[in-house]
N, C-alpha and C positions, 0 to 999 in steps of 0.2 A: 642144747640151746646156746646160741652164740651170745657173747657179751657185746655191749656197745663198743668196748675198747677194741675188740677184734675187728669190728666193722670200721672203726675210725682208723686203725692201723692200716687196714687194706686200702681205704680211701686215700690216706696220706701217701701210701706207696704209689698208687695210681697217679696222684697229683705230681709226685716227684718224677715219675717216668715221663709224664706229659711235659713237664718243665724241661727235663733233660733232652727230650726229642724236639723241643722247640714248638710244640703244639700250643702251649700257653706261655705267656711271659711272666716275669717275676711278680709284677703287680697283680695279675690274675691269680697266680699261685697263692699269694698272701691273702687276697680277698677270699678265695675259696677255702683256704685253710682256716681263716677267721670264722667263716660261716660254719664250717665243720665243728670247730671248737665250741661255738656258742649254741649250736643246735644239733646235739648228738642224735644219731639215728635211734628211733624208738622212743624218744622223749619229746617228740613234736606235739604241739597242740592240735587236737583233732577238730 
């Protein structure tokens, strides 16, 4: 069973790669990271 932390670390790595490649800009990166931090995978309201 994977922990939420593992998912979050993976998601953050993907965000960083997208930022580095220019796919998203810094504002998008920060917004997506904030969403990730405030709404961890597996803890969403159903």
